[in-house]
N, C-alpha and C positions, 0 to 999 in steps of 0.2 A: 368585380371583374379585373384580374391582374393586369392584363393588357393596358386597358385604360389607365389604372392607376400608376402603371410605370410610365406611361407617354404623358400623364398630367404631370408627374413629377419633373420629367424631362423639360416639359415646356416652360415650367415655374422656376426651376433650379437646374438649368442644363449642365452646369458645372460642378456641382457639388456630389462629392462621394462620401457615403455614410462609413463610418468605422467598421461595421459589419458586412460591408459590400461584397459580393462575391462575382467575379468576372466568369460568365460561361461562354463556350461555344459549342454550336450545334451545326451539324449539316443537313442539307434540305435538297430534295431531289426535284428539279422543274422538268415537267414533260414538256420541253420547248427549249427556246434559247433567249436569254436576256443579255442585253449588253448596256453600257452607258453611253447614251446617243448625244451627251453633251461634248463628248471628246470628238474633236475634228481630226479624222483619220481615214485613210482610203480603205482601209481592211481592218476592221474592229477586233478582228480574231489574232490580230498580230501586235496588239498593243496591250500592255499590262494595265493601263491608265482605264481602259473601257471595263475592266473588271470591278472597278470600285461602284457598287451600284447605290450606295447609301453610306454616309459617313455619321449622322446624326438623325433621330435620337438613339440609333444603334447602327452597327456596322454591318453591312451586307456586301459580300464579295462573291466573284464566280471562282469557283476553285478547280473545276475541271482542267484536266490536262489530256488532249488539247481543248481548246476552248468550246467546241462544237460538240463535244462528247455527249450522247444521249443516254439515259436523262442526263440534263446538265445538273453539276453538282455546285451548290450555293454553300457558303459559309456565312453564318450570322453569330455575331459577338455583341453581347450586352451585358450590363451590369445590374446586379438585382440585389435585395436586401431579404432577408428571412421574414415572413409574415407570421402571426400568431391567429389561429383559427379557434374561435369559441365555440364550444358546444351548446345544444338547446336542449331544453326540458329540465327536469328535476335535479339531474345530477350535473356538477360542475364539472367540465372537462375542456382542454385546449390541447392543440397541435400546433407546434413550431415547425415550419416547413419552408423550402425553398420554391416559389411558385415557377420555376422556369418551364416546366413542361406545359402549363396552362399558357402561358405568355407565347411560347413557339408555336403551339397549336393555333391560337387565334392569330397570329401575325402570319402564320401560313394561309388561314381563311383570307384575311384581306388581300395577301398577296394573290391569291388565286382569283379573287372577285375582280380586282383592278387589272390584273394581267391577261385574263382569261385563259390562263395555262394552270393546269394541275400542279400545285407546289406542295410537297408533302414533306414531313419532318422525318429525317433517317435516323438520328440520334445524337447524343450529347458526345463531345469529343474532348471538351476539357472543362475543369472547375477550378478556379484559382482564387484562394481566399488569402487577402493581405493581412499583416499584422498576425500570424498564426505560429509563433515560435515552437519548435517541437524537437524531441528528441529521435524523432523518425526521419530527420532531415526535410526534404520537400516533400514528402507523402501527403501530410495533412494540409499544406498550403497550396499544393498543385496537382490535385486528385488525378491520377491517371483513369480514363474511362475504358471499360471493357469495348473490345470490337467483335469479340466472339460470342454466341454465332452471329453471321450476317443477320442484320434486320431484313423483315419483309416489308418492301416499300410499296406503297399504292401509287402507280404511275399508269399512263397510257402506253398501249403497245406501240412498238416502234412500226411506221407504216411503210410498206414496200412501195418502190417506185413503180410508175406505169410507163413502158416503153412502147411508143408510137411507131411503128413501121410503116413506109410510104414508098412510092417510086423515088422521092427526093431524099430518102434516108431516113435515119431514125432519130426520135425525138424522145427525150428523156423529161419526165415529169416527176417533181418531187411533191409528194402528197403529204407532207409533214408540216405543221403550223409553221409558218415564217417566223423569224426573230422578232423580238420585242424590244425596242429602244426604251430605256429607263431614264427619265429625268430625275437626277438625285434630289436637287433643289425642289421641285414640285412634288416630290414623292414624301421628303422630310416636312414640306409644309402641310401637307394632307395628314401625315401621321400626327402631328402637334396639334393640329386643330380639332383631329377626332373626338378627344374626350370632352370637348366643350360644345359639340353640337347637341340639340334636343335628342333624347332617348339613343344616346350613342350605344348603350348596352344592347338595345335590340336591333342595331345595325350590325353589330358584331355577331349576334346569334343568327341573324340572316344569312350572314357570310358563311357561317359554319354550315348552313344547310346547302349554300351553293357549292362549297367545296365537295361535301360529300356526294352531291349529284355529280359533280365532275369525275369523282373517283369510281362511281357505277354506270357512268352513261354507256360504256362500252359492254360490259358484261349484264346489266340489270336495267335497261332501258325504262321499264314500267316504274319501277322505284326512282329512277332519277327524274321521271315526268313529276312525280309526286313532289318530290323534295324542291324542285324548281317552281311549281306552283305555291309551295309553302314560302320559297324564298321571296316571290311578289307579294304575296298576302302580308308578310311581316313588313316589307318595305312599304308597301302601300298603308299600311297602318301608321307607320311612322309619317308618312307623307300626308295622309288624310284622315287622321285620329277621329275627328268629329264631323265626318264628310256626312252629309245627306242629300240623296237625290232631289230632283224638283217635285212639286206636289203632284205633277200630272204623272211622273214615273213611279211615285208611290201607289197612286190609285191604281195604274195599271197592273200592279202586282196583287191587288185584292180584288180582282173582279168577282170572285165567287163571293166575297163576302158582300160587295154591294148587291149583287143579284138576290142573296137571300134576305138582305135588308130590305129590297123593294118587294120580295114576295110576303113579307109581313106588312106591307103597307106604310113604310116611313116614307115621308117625303125626301127629295133629294139632297137638301142640305143636310139631313140627319145620316141619309146613306152616305153622303161623303165623310162627315165627321166620324162616322162609325169605322169606314175604311181606314181613315186617318190614325184613329186609336189603335186600330189592329197592328198598324205598323211601328208602333212605340216598342222599343227594344231590340230592334232589329240592327244588326250590325253592318249590314249591306256588305258583305265580304267579296261576293261576285262583281257588284259595281265598282268597288274600290279596286280589286284586281284588274279588270279592264282598264279603268281610268288611268291607273298608274302606268301601264303600257303604251295606252294610246297617248298619254300626255309625254311621256319620257323617251319614247323611241324614236329617233331621227329615221324618219321613213326614206331620206334618200341614201343613208348609209344601209338600210335594210335591203333595198333595192338593189345594190351591188352584189357580186359573187362572193359568198363567204370563203374565205382563205384558211380557216381554221378545220372545218368540217365539209364533207364532200356529198350533201344534199343534193339530188338531180334536180334541175331547174323545175321539172314538170310536178315535183311533189312539195314545192314551196307556194304556198297561197300569196294570192296577189294582194297589192295594197287595199283595193278597195273591199276586200272580202275579211280583211283584219279583224273588225268588231265581230262578225259572225264566225269566225274561225277561233277567237278568243272564247266565245261562249261556248262553242262545242268543246274546247279543251276543259275549260270548268266542269262542264256536266259529266265529261267523261271521267274525269278526277273522281268526281262525286260518286259516280256509278262503279268505278274500281275501288274505292275506299269503302264504301257502305254496302254493297252488294256483289263484290269481288268479279263484276263484269269486266273482261280483260280489255285492255287497250287494242287497237288494230296492229296486226303481225308487222305491218311495216314501220312502226315506230323506230325501230333500230337501225334503219336505213342511214348512212351518211357518217358513221363513225369510222369507216375503212372504205378503201375504193373498192373492196369486193363485196358483192351483195348476195347472200344466201337465198337460195331458191324460196325457202320458208317465209322469207320476209317479204316477197314482192306482194303488192295488192293482187286482187283476183284479176283486175284489167291493169296491166302496166302503165297506160297513159290516164288511167282513173284516178282521181284524186281522192284520198281518204278524208273523212270528215276531220280527222286529228291528224296533224302533219307529224313527220318525224320529230324526234325528241332533239336531235341536234340544231333543226331549225329553231325550235322553241327555245333552246339555250341560248342561241344568239339573241333572241327577241329578249329575253331576261338580261342577259348581260349588257346589251345596249342601255336598256332603261335604268339598270341599276348603277353602272357607272356614270352616267349621264346625271341622274338624282345626286349620286355621292359628291360628284365634283361641284354641283351647283349649290348644295347644302353645305359643303366644306366651310366656305368656298376656297377654291384653289384659282390661280390665275391660267394653269394648262393642264392636260391631262398628264399624270405621271409616266403612265405607260402608253406608248405609240407602236403600233405594229409598223415593220419596216415597210416603206413605199406606200404610207399613207395611213391615216387613223382607221380602226376596224371598228 
């Protein structure tokens, strides 16, 4: 994986530049607003220093003019070298290429997971190669990148404001996600440690699933649900790869086996052993899924109002119901995946201040077995970020929502 290879080289030899190094610049689109929270200023939108989000192992800046343009345009600059990819099979073949697209795609996935904002690549704007004299002037050393036709960028819709009118006047509510402060030092520390944590490749794979889910959460909530559940499964396997439940839990899953063994006249010890043997080879995916969320979600934060999505309070499960709701989510996923049973129509509520009549449950105050996907996205985000920060480990969270951690 080229992102991890790039970060590993940067952590070992941060100042070394190869002879065939290529400087690349990409523009990214952020469905939100990022700023450097380490800069002490009254208004970060009026300071150029707050535009610098990261200096090493790559540079990341806010390029938007003005600062709060939506989507916010980011600029990523990094130095890469060419790689050789060997073919497999009986025929020997190889490809030499610059892995910049791979690195940027995975970087956007990690950024999206840590910031809880959809961050997508827009396109490459520059490719500069040193020590490349040519009769064509600067063309071969500083390649111009085409900007036409404009690329299609995956981003969240801009949400309209809500205007509340009362006898006391009018109040305007901004429904868009609040700004996120970036700590460049904590973010750099996380990136440099990422290649060295166990199963770092699987962490990046999980971040890809999460970013894709964010891109589909408004238009395809059922697919987003599937991807978010897969994100948890992937991270849970990293966290609890060799997990096995208690013996009593194992036996509880094989009640039918135990009953059949009793019908055949086996004594209780043999019944128990047969049931335990029947559990061999199970991966316990559902149990690891629930355990990951219950172990890593800070319940005190989940109990507070979400400031990114807009799920009505009556559709958010209570804390004491969380284990049961997680089981229902996993079962609904299995039904949808294996027998095409649809999710409830209400799962799309919360991505916009407006609710379609077709999304409403039959009884508005009746909570569905499966909560809206924006609620579950928050659960996944809280658990994933806490797990990664502890696994890093880093001294503090790289991304913090303004007016408190989210």
